[in-house]
MARVOSE-13394 format. One record per residue (C-alpha): z, y, x. Coordinates in steps of 0.1 Angstrom, whole numbers, plus 2048, in hexadecimal, padded with zeros to 3 digits. Example, Ala and Ser with C-alpha at 12.3 -4.5 7.8 and 13.67 -1.06 7.14 Angstrom:
REM MARVOSE-13394
84E7D387B
8477F5889
This chain:
REM MARVOSE-13394
385569D10
36C54DD11
35254BCF5
34052CCEC
32052CCD7
31E514CBA
30A50FC9A
31751AC79
3064FDC68
2F64DCC72
2EE4BDC5D
30B4A6C55
30048BC6E
3024A5C8A
3254B3C82
33D4A7C9D
31F4A1CB5
3124C4CBE
3164CACE3
32E4E8CDF
3474CCCD9
3464C4CFE
34F4E7D08
36A4EACEE
37A4C9CF9
3794D5D1E
38A4F5D14
3A44E3D00
3AC4CCD1D
3AE4EAD34
3C44FDD1D
3AD51BD1C
3A9531CFE
386537CF0
373544CD2
35253ACC3
33254DCBE
32453DC9F
2FE53DC9B
2EB53EC7A
2CC528C78
2B153AC8C
2C954ECA2
2C3536CBE
29E541CBF
2A4566CC0
29C578CE1
2C0583CE7
2CD55FCE6
2AE551CF8
2B5569D14
2D7557D19
2CB533D11
2A652FD18
2A450FD03
2B651DCE4
2D2503CE5
2F8504CE2
30F508CF2
30F526D09
32F532D19
335557D1D
351566D30
35458AD3D
32F58ED3F
32956CD4F
313554D3B
30E52FD40
2F9515D2D
2F74EFD2E
3154DCD23
3194CAD44
31A4EAD58
3324F9D3F
34A4DBD41
3494DDD67
350503D66
36E4FED4F
3794E0D65
37C4F7D83
39B505D72
3AA4E4D67
3B64C7D7D
3B64B2D5E
3904B4D5E
3884B7D83
3A24A9D9B
3AB4BDDBA
3A34A1DD3
37F4A5DDE
374481DDA
38547DDB8
37549EDAD
353493DB8
356471DA6
35F484D86
340499D8A
32C479D91
33646AD70
32F48AD5D
30C48AD6C
308465D65
31046BD40
2F5486D3D
2DA475D52
2E0450D51
2EE44AD2E
2E6467D17
2C0465D17
2C0440D0E
2D9445CF1
2C6464CE5
2A6450CE3
2B7439CC9
2C8456CB7
2A846ACB3
29644BCA5
2B2444C8C
2B9467C81
296477C80
27B45DC80
28A43EC70
26F43AC56
25243EC6D
24041FC78
23F428C9D
26542DC9C
26A40BC8C
2563FBCA8
266410CC3
28B40BCB9
2913E8CC6
2853F2CE9
29A412CE8
2B93FFCDE
2B33E6CFA
2B0401D14
2D0412D06
2E33F1D07
2D93EAD2B
2E740CD36
306406D21
30B3E4D31
30B3F4D53
32440ED48
33A3F4D39
33A3E0D59
3423FFD6E
35F407D56
36D3E4D58
3913E3D4E
399406D59
3A541FD3F
38D43AD4C
36D43AD61
37F442D81
39F42FD7B
3BF43BD6B
3B545FD68
3A1471D4D
38848AD5B
36A49FD51
355480D57
36746ED3B
36448CD24
33F48ED28
33A468D26
34E465D06
33A481CF5
31A46FCFF
32544DCF3
32E45DCD1
309465CCC
304442CBE
322443CA8
30B43CC8A
304419C99
3193FDCA9
3053FECC9
32240DCDE
340401CCA
3353DDCCB
33E3DCCEF
3643D7CEF
3693EAD10
355408D05
364408CE3
387409CF1
37D424D0A
36E43BCEF
38C436CD9
3A443ECF6
39245ED00
38D46BCDC
3B2465CD5
3BA481CED
3C949FCDB
3B14B7CEC
3934A4CDE
3A24A4CBB
3A84C9CBD
3844CFCC9
3754BACAE
38A4CAC93
3804ECC9F
35B4E4C9D
35E4D4C7B
3734F2C6F
35850AC79
33F4F7C65
3564F7C47
35E51CC49
33A525C4B
32F50EC2F
């Protein structure tokens, strides 16, 4: 049985955003059963957890003594068992991986810059001065993504892959703003991906864990 670590509690603005959602969604797409290892606040800093996840983050995946951290690595690991996530054809498979890495390296840092300012430093003077530039950088990256997406339903064409899964979770980071959703292509894309039953099951599972633990 696969076990995914997750937090018992996070602030309201983080619910539905914590990165174990990425692993849960991949598992739901792949049709794999899993359970959660729910962490109390502070558990992530204890030696036993840090020995598995050196940065004290979630998620980690545990399966029969095998432990893996980093959401991208976990999604790719799950994708090895699912043609939905990683196509069999080598070139298509590599393109799916390419988009997953692009989500984490070329898009997420720029969106997180804005999110951190908005959610943690909004009232600080330096943040007020920094935000317009951060938004501009994010918009530039999003414009490139929108152009690459074009009129295709998914990043690599007609087929949903692990690249779309990761990109969608990254784009949702700015759900508290209209920065992503003001682009019609990206708005339609996010809505299409999050309408997938596997995403809805994963999101409901994460929110349910928070409610049960409350």
